[in-house]
SERO-4910 file (N, C-alpha, C, O; in steps of 0.05 Angstrom, whole numbers):
BEGIN
 pado doro    nc1    nc2    nc3   cac1   cac2   cac3    cc1    cc2    cc3    oc1    oc2    oc3
  Met    A    828    755    406    854    739    409    876    742    389    878    729    368
  Gly    A    889    757    396    914    768    373    905    769    345    880    768    344
  Arg    A    916    772    321    908    780    292    891    757    280    884    761    257
  Leu    A    882    732    292    874    711    281    845    716    290    827    707    276
  His    A    837    729    311    811    732    324    800    708    331    781    702    316
  Leu    A    805    690    348    800    657    352    777    664    368    765    644    376
  Asp    A    768    684    373    754    692    395    717    695    377    695    697    388
  Glu    A    722    694    352    697    700    328    695    666    320    714    650    320
  Val    A    673    661    315    666    639    310    678    634    281    684    611    276
  Pro    A    680    646    268    681    641    238    713    639    237    721    618    227
  Ala    A    731    655    246    763    650    252    769    627    263    787    615    252
  Leu    A    757    616    287    764    596    297    759    572    283    775    553    287
  Ala    A    740    569    268    733    552    254    745    545    227    749    521    221
  Gly    A    752    563    211    769    569    192    797    554    199    805    534    187
  Val    A    812    568    222    839    554    225    836    520    244    856    507    244
  Thr    A    815    510    257    819    493    263    810    473    229    820    451    223
  Ala    A    796    482    219    795    464    199    813    462    176    810    446    157
  Val    A    839    482    178    859    488    165    882    465    171    894    448    158
  Leu    A    882    472    201    900    461    221    893    429    222    912    412    222
  Ser    A    871    422    223    861    383    219    863    380    196    857    357    190
  Asn    A    871    395    174    883    380    149    908    381    141    917    368    122
  Leu    A    924    400    157    958    399    163    967    379    184    987    365    182
  Val    A    949    378    206    965    357    224    947    332    230    953    312    243
  Ser    A    924    339    218    907    315    234    889    332    253    896    353    262
  Asn    A    862    319    258    841    332    279    853    333    316    851    350    333
  Val    A    865    305    314    866    306    346    890    330    346    886    352    356
  Pro    A    915    321    332    937    340    340    931    370    340    939    385    358
  Ala    A    915    378    318    901    403    312    884    414    341    887    437    349
  Val    A    870    399    353    859    399    381    877    411    398    878    435    406
  Leu    A    892    392    403    918    395    424    928    423    420    929    441    436
  Met    A    937    423    386    954    444    380    932    480    389    941    503    390
  Leu    A    907    471    394    890    505    399    880    498    430    862    512    439
  Lys    A    889    480    445    879    475    471    891    501    476    875    514    464
  Pro    A    907    517    486    916    531    495    906    558    494    905    575    513
  Phe    A    897    561    463    884    592    458    860    588    467    852    606    482
  Val    A    839    563    460    813    558    467    806    571    500    787    583    508
  Glu    A    833    561    516    832    560    542    834    590    552    826    598    574
  Ser    A    844    604    533    850    640    539    821    653    538    813    672    551
  Leu    A    809    641    521    780    653    511    760    656    534    756    638    551
  Ala    A    743    685    531    725    685    551    703    659    547    702    643    565
  Asp    A    690    656    529    671    633    522    687    601    512    689    590    490
  Gln    A    693    597    530    717    573    527    684    544    515    688    531    494
  Gln    A    665    541    526    646    519    517    637    527    485    634    511    468
  Lys    A    631    554    482    633    563    449    648    553    429    643    540    408
  Ala    A    672    564    442    702    561    427    705    526    424    713    517    402
  Trp    A    699    509    445    707    477    439    685    472    422    690    457    403
  Leu    A    660    481    424    640    461    405    649    469    380    654    451    364
  Val    A    655    500    373    666    511    341    699    486    336    706    477    314
  Val    A    713    483    364    731    469    345    722    442    346    734    430    328
  Ala    A    705    425    359    697    404    358    678    400    325    683    382    309
  Met    A    663    415    323    655    418    293    669    418    272    669    401    255
  Ala    A    686    441    271    705    446    246    732    427    250    750    428    233
  Ala    A    734    416    265    755    389    264    741    367    256    752    349    243
  Thr    A    715    365    264    703    341    251    701    333    226    708    312    215
  Leu    A    686    359    215    678    364    183    702    367    168    704    352    148
  Ala    A    719    380    173    748    387    167    759    360    147    771    361    125
  Gly    A    750    333    164    762    315    158    758    303    134    775    286    127
  Asn    A    737    308    116    722    302     94    737    319     73    731    316     49
  Phe    A    757    337     82    762    348     53    781    338     39    786    350     18
  Thr    A    799    313     44    826    300     29    820    274     43    812    273     66
  Ile    A    826    251     25    827    228     41    846    224     65    842    207     81
  Leu    A    872    244     66    884    252     85    871    257    105    882    251    126
  Gly    A    839    269    106    837    280    136    826    263    151    824    267    175
  Ser    A    820    245    143    810    233    174    823    192    168    819    177    149
  Ile    A    831    189    185    834    159    184    812    142    177    821    119    171
  Ala    A    788    144    175    770    136    172    764    136    132    755    118    118
  Asn    A    770    159    128    770    161    100    794    141     91    790    126     71
  Leu    A    820    139    106    837    118     84    827     84     92    833     65     78
  Ile    A    814     82    111    807     62    117    778     52     93    777     30     82
  Val    A    767     66     90    741     63     76    759     60     38    751     42     23
  Val    A    777     76     31    787     77      9    800     48      8    790     31     -7
  Gln    A    822     41     22    836     16     31    812    -13     31    816    -36     24
  Arg    A    791     -4     40    771    -27     37    756    -33     11    748    -56      6
  Ala    A    753    -10     -7    745     -8    -24    762    -15    -50    755    -25    -71
  Ala    A    782     -7    -43    807    -24    -67    807    -60    -63    812    -76    -82
  Gly    A    801    -66    -40    807    -89    -36    777   -102    -43    773   -125    -35
  Ser    A    758    -90    -55    740    -99    -71    734    -90    -96    712    -89   -108
  Gly    A    760    -81   -105    764    -79   -134    756    -51   -139    759    -42   -162
  Val    A    747    -38   -122    735    -10   -127    757     20   -117    759     27    -94
  Gly    A    768     32   -138    786     55   -134    779     82   -131    765     93   -148
  Ile    A    787     94   -113    781    116   -103    808    137    -97    821    137    -76
  Gly    A    812    150   -115    842    164   -120    842    195   -105    821    208   -101
  Phe    A    860    201   -100    864    230    -76    841    252    -92    824    263    -79
  Trp    A    843    255   -123    822    274   -136    800    270   -140    784    288   -144
  Asp    A    794    244   -141    763    225   -142    747    240   -113    727    255   -113
  His    A    761    231    -96    751    238    -68    759    268    -59    750    276    -38
  Phe    A    771    281    -73    776    316    -70    753    332    -87    748    356    -86
  Lys    A    739    309   -105    721    327   -125    694    329   -107    678    346   -115
  Val    A    688    318    -89    663    309    -70    671    326    -48    661    348    -43
  Gly    A    695    313    -30    692    318     -5    703    352     -3    691    365     15
  Ala    A    718    364    -14    724    386    -17    699    405    -17    693    419      2
  Pro    A    687    404    -40    653    427    -34    637    413     -9    623    428      4
  Leu    A    638    396     -4    619    375     23    632    394     38    621    415     42
  Thr    A    656    388     49    662    400     76    660    436     72    654    451     91
  Leu    A    665    445     51    661    473     54    634    482     60    628    503     71
  Ile    A    617    465     52    594    475     58    588    464     87    583    480    105
  Thr    A    587    435     91    575    434    116    593    451    138    585    455    161
  Leu    A    614    458    130    636    479    157    612    506    154    600    514    174
  Ala    A    607    516    132    595    539    131    571    538    144    562    557    156
  Ile    A    558    515    141    531    510    155    534    510    174    521    528    186
  Gly    A    552    492    192    559    490    218    575    513    232    572    514    256
  Thr    A    592    533    217    606    555    234    571    580    236    569    593    256
  Trp    A    548    581    211    534    594    213    510    583    240    498    601    253
  Ser    A    506    555    246    492    547    262    507    553    296    496    561    316
  Val    A    530    548    293    546    559    324    538    588    331    529    595    353
  Ala    A    542    599    314    551    629    310    514    638    328    509    644    352
  Val    A    498    633    305    468    637    316    465    617    335    452    626    353
  Ala    A    471    600    338    461    590    372    478    600    391    476    587    411
  Ala    A    497    621    395    514    627    416    500    656    423    496    664    445
  Arg    A    490    674    391    476    696    398    447    686    415    440    698    435
  Ile    A    431    663    405    405    661    417    412    660    445    406    677    461
  Ile    A    428    635    452    437    629    483    452    657    501    452    659    526
  Tyr    A    464    676    483    471    705    496    445    718    503    441    728    525
  Phe    A    434    718    490    411    742    488    386    733    503    370    750    512
  Ala    A    379    704    507    365    691    514    366    697    553    346    698    567
  Gly    A    402    701    566    415    701    591    414    728    598    419    736    621
  Arg    A    407    748    574    404    777    590    385    786    599    363    778    592
  Pro    A    389    806    619    362    816    623    349    832    609    356    844    589
  Arg    A    325    833    622    306    848    600    311    880    605    322    887    626
  Gly    A    302    898    585    308    930    592    349    926    586    364    944    595
  Ser    A    355    910    577    394    912    577    398    927    547    387    914    529
  Arg    A    409    944    541    418    957    518    438    961    512    447    984    506
  Ala    A    452    939    512    481    933    496    480    931    479    468    913    468
  Ser    A    493    954    467    493    961    435    518    938    428    500    923    424
  Thr    A    537    925    425    556    903    420    549    882    433    536    883    454
  Trp    A    559    858    417    551    832    435    584    829    445    596    815    429
  Ser    A    595    834    461    615    828    483    619    804    486    641    798    477
  Arg    A    606    782    498    608    755    501    604    743    481    582    740    471
  Arg    A    621    737    474    624    711    454    625    683    453    627    671    432
***
């Protein structure tokens, strides 16, 4: 899918995560919808988008409305959580969980693909992504 290779799990996860932090997860998913619908394996693509959009919300305080609610409630109880306080934990946590999620979806997709392939098939490349 173009230069971004959105048909590949890591590329789609990365684009989704970045977009989710720029415009929030719901608008990001809506913006990605036309690209996902043009892919051969939409089921896998939607799974990647759901995983990445959800996990990417932990990157910064602004990444998710839930983060803002927690920060506001904490402030009401006298606990201050600043942008950088959250970022020190949120950024590494997000990168780690996105890496694990991307790897998990890629491995699961390959297992499902190979499980459905007829015995004796000698396809040299994994064309159905």
